[in-house]
C-alpha positions as CSV (number, residue, x, y, z in Angstrom):
1,M,-6.1,93.1,73.8
2,P,-6.3,93.9,77.6
3,A,-3.9,96.6,78.7
4,T,-2.3,94.3,81.3
5,I,-1.4,91.7,78.6
6,L,0.0,94.4,76.4
7,L,2.0,95.8,79.2
8,A,3.4,92.4,80.1
9,Q,4.4,91.8,76.5
10,T,6.1,95.2,76.3
11,R,8.0,94.5,79.6
12,T,9.0,91.0,78.3
13,G,10.2,92.5,75.1
14,E,12.2,95.1,76.9
15,L,13.8,92.4,79.1
16,L,14.7,90.2,76.2
17,E,16.2,93.2,74.4
18,R,18.3,94.0,77.5
19,L,19.5,90.4,77.9
20,S,20.4,90.1,74.2
21,A,22.1,93.5,73.9
22,H,25.9,93.7,73.5
23,T,27.2,96.3,75.9
24,P,31.0,96.9,75.4
25,P,33.0,98.5,78.2
26,A,32.2,102.2,78.5
27,H,34.7,105.1,78.5
28,G,37.6,102.9,77.3
29,T,38.8,99.7,78.8
30,L,41.4,101.2,81.2
31,I,39.0,103.6,82.7
32,F,36.4,100.8,82.9
33,L,38.8,98.6,84.8
34,L,39.9,101.4,87.0
35,I,36.3,102.2,88.1
36,G,35.6,98.5,88.6
37,A,38.7,98.2,90.8
38,I,37.6,101.2,92.8
39,I,34.2,99.7,93.4
40,A,35.7,96.5,94.5
41,A,38.2,98.2,96.8
42,V,35.5,100.3,98.5
43,L,33.5,97.1,99.1
44,V,36.4,95.1,100.5
45,I,39.1,97.3,102.1
46,P,37.3,99.4,104.7
47,R,36.7,97.3,107.8
48,G,33.3,98.6,108.5
49,M,32.2,98.0,104.9
50,W,33.7,94.5,104.8
51,R,31.7,93.5,107.9
52,L,28.6,93.9,105.8
53,T,29.8,93.0,102.3
54,G,31.8,90.0,103.5
55,L,28.5,88.3,104.2
56,I,27.9,88.1,100.5
57,V,31.2,86.4,100.0
58,T,30.2,84.0,102.8
59,I,26.9,83.2,101.0
60,V,28.8,82.5,97.8
61,H,31.3,80.4,99.8
62,E,28.5,78.3,101.3
63,L,26.7,78.0,98.0
64,G,30.0,76.7,96.5
65,H,29.8,73.9,99.1
66,G,26.1,73.4,98.5
67,F,26.0,73.2,94.7
68,A,29.1,71.1,94.6
69,G,27.3,68.6,96.9
70,L,24.1,68.7,94.8
71,M,26.2,67.9,91.7
72,L,27.1,64.5,93.4
73,G,23.6,63.8,94.5
74,R,23.6,65.1,98.0
75,R,20.3,66.4,99.3
76,S,18.5,68.3,102.1
77,L,20.9,71.2,101.7
78,A,20.6,73.8,104.5
79,I,22.8,76.9,104.7
80,R,23.3,79.2,107.7
81,I,25.6,82.2,108.2
82,S,26.6,84.3,111.2
83,P,27.4,88.0,111.6
84,D,31.1,87.1,112.1
85,Q,31.1,85.8,108.5
86,S,31.3,82.2,109.5
87,G,28.9,79.8,107.7
88,L,27.6,76.3,107.6
89,A,26.3,74.2,104.7
90,L,24.7,70.9,105.8
91,S,23.5,68.2,103.5
92,R,22.9,64.4,103.4
93,G,24.7,62.0,101.1
94,T,27.5,59.5,100.8
95,G,30.8,60.0,102.6
96,T,32.7,60.0,99.3
97,S,30.9,63.2,98.1
98,A,31.7,65.1,101.3
99,P,35.3,66.0,100.4
100,W,34.3,67.4,97.0
101,M,31.6,69.5,98.7
102,T,33.9,70.7,101.4
103,F,36.7,71.7,98.9
104,W,34.6,74.2,96.8
105,G,33.9,76.8,99.5
106,Y,36.9,79.1,99.1
107,P,37.3,78.8,95.3
108,A,33.6,79.5,94.6
109,P,33.7,83.3,95.0
110,A,36.8,83.4,92.8
111,L,35.1,81.3,90.1
112,I,31.9,83.4,90.1
113,G,33.9,86.6,90.2
114,S,35.9,85.5,87.2
115,L,32.7,84.7,85.2
116,L,31.3,88.2,86.0
117,I,34.5,89.9,85.0
118,F,34.5,88.0,81.7
119,A,30.8,88.9,81.1
120,A,31.5,92.6,81.8
121,L,34.6,92.7,79.6
122,F,33.1,91.0,76.6
123,G,29.8,92.9,76.7
124,Y,27.3,90.7,78.3
125,P,26.7,92.0,81.9
126,A,22.9,91.7,81.8
127,P,22.8,87.9,81.1
128,A,25.4,87.4,83.8
129,L,23.5,89.4,86.3
130,A,20.2,87.8,85.3
131,A,21.8,84.3,85.9
132,A,22.9,85.5,89.3
133,V,19.4,86.6,90.1
134,V,18.0,83.2,89.1
135,L,20.7,81.3,91.2
136,L,20.1,83.5,94.2
137,V,16.3,83.1,94.1
138,I,16.7,79.3,93.8
139,S,19.2,79.4,96.7
140,L,16.6,81.0,99.0
141,V,15.1,77.5,99.3
142,F,18.3,76.3,101.0
143,M,18.8,79.3,103.3
144,R,18.1,78.9,107.0
145,G,17.9,81.8,109.5
146,F,17.1,85.4,109.1
147,L,20.6,86.6,108.1
148,A,21.1,84.1,105.3
149,V,17.7,84.7,103.9
150,A,18.1,88.5,104.1
151,V,21.6,88.7,102.6
152,T,20.6,86.4,99.7
153,A,17.3,88.2,99.0
154,L,18.8,91.6,99.2
155,T,21.6,90.6,96.8
156,A,19.1,89.2,94.4
157,V,17.0,92.4,94.5
158,I,20.0,94.6,93.8
159,A,21.1,92.4,90.9
160,G,17.5,92.3,89.6
161,L,17.2,96.1,89.7
162,L,20.4,96.3,87.7
163,V,19.0,93.9,85.1
164,F,15.5,95.4,84.8
165,W,16.0,99.1,85.3
166,A,19.6,100.3,85.4
167,P,21.1,101.8,82.2
168,P,23.3,99.2,80.4
169,V,26.4,101.2,81.2
170,I,25.6,101.1,84.9
171,A,24.9,97.3,84.7
172,S,28.2,96.8,83.0
173,Y,30.2,98.7,85.7
174,A,28.2,96.8,88.4
175,A,29.0,93.4,86.9
176,L,32.7,94.2,86.6
177,G,32.7,95.7,90.2
178,A,30.9,92.7,91.5
179,G,33.3,90.3,89.8
180,L,36.4,92.1,91.1
181,F,34.7,92.3,94.6
182,L,34.1,88.6,94.7
183,L,37.6,87.8,93.4
184,L,39.3,90.2,95.9
185,G,36.9,89.0,98.7
186,A,37.8,85.4,97.9
187,W,41.5,86.1,98.5
188,K,40.8,88.1,101.6
189,A,38.8,85.2,103.1
190,F,41.5,82.7,102.0
191,G,44.1,84.9,103.7
192,N,42.0,84.6,106.9
193,L,42.2,80.8,106.5
194,L,46.0,80.9,106.1
195,G,46.3,83.2,109.2
196,A,44.2,80.9,111.3
197,H,46.2,77.8,110.3
198,A,49.5,79.7,110.9
199,R,48.3,80.5,114.4
200,G,47.3,76.9,115.0
201,D,43.7,78.0,115.3
202,R,42.4,75.4,112.8
203,G,39.0,74.7,114.5
204,Q,36.4,73.7,111.9
205,S,38.1,75.2,108.9
206,D,37.4,73.6,105.5
207,A,41.0,72.4,105.3
208,A,40.9,70.8,108.7
209,I,37.6,69.1,107.9
210,L,39.1,67.7,104.7
211,A,42.2,66.5,106.5
212,R,40.1,64.6,109.1
213,A,37.8,63.1,106.4
214,T,40.6,62.0,104.0
215,R,43.7,61.7,106.1
216,V,45.4,64.0,103.6
217,P,47.2,66.9,105.5
218,A,45.4,70.2,105.7
219,G,48.4,71.9,104.1
220,V,47.8,69.8,100.9
221,W,44.2,70.9,100.7
222,I,45.2,74.5,101.2
223,V,47.6,74.3,98.3
224,L,44.9,72.7,96.1
225,M,42.5,75.5,97.0
226,L,45.3,78.0,96.3
227,L,45.9,76.5,92.9
228,A,42.2,76.6,92.0
229,M,41.9,80.2,93.1
230,T,45.1,81.1,91.3
231,G,43.7,79.5,88.1
232,F,40.5,81.5,88.3
233,T,42.4,84.7,88.9
234,A,44.8,84.0,86.0
235,L,41.8,83.4,83.8
236,S,40.4,86.8,84.7
237,A,43.8,88.4,84.1
238,W,43.9,86.6,80.7
239,G,40.5,88.0,79.9
240,V,41.7,91.6,80.7
241,W,44.9,91.1,78.6
242,H,43.0,89.6,75.7
243,H,40.5,92.5,75.7
244,L,43.3,95.0,75.7
245,Q,45.1,93.2,72.9
246,V,41.9,93.2,70.8
247,L,41.5,97.0,71.3
248,S,45.1,97.9,70.7
């Protein structure tokens, strides 16, 4: 058997073993959660760091719009982001699908964050990170402009390195930290939305676009987004509580 084929089979076997392995939280659940929280805080709280990492939240936000639209048959999806963390997801489709697509921007990072937290807590960080890699690679088809392509590709590469080469313990911490980062980042972005509306600076916010499209006040849409994000956050909290109860 040629060496290249043998090597490929070996690599494939190693990957399948990584993806199927159960990796429980290391060093005890409380320490595991504390380190994950520190990772998330470092990525979100410092302003200089947030100017960079916030672009990842923007990508997930815009992908929330995009995939929600694709679910209802919209097509020709194109996503752009700007250095100020604003973004734009354009697609073609019926007017009735536009509100559904517009709604899912802010809740999307909280949803993905919750899924990553669950995967890390219950011992399956590698499959979750692998799924993230697949989604990000597929998403490159929809990215327009250097910044959107670069952020998406770099995030996919980092997640891929964690899946293929990082020790399982590191991948577990990374999945938890990424989940908490997206959850915290979702709330920070939502806080910016609330602040803009409080100042009367609605501009082209998702809530303002929904209000114009549906004639339902922007405040109602903000409350609905708040409820969705609260639900995903509560689900994450339940996962933490359940895991602690199992171990107690």
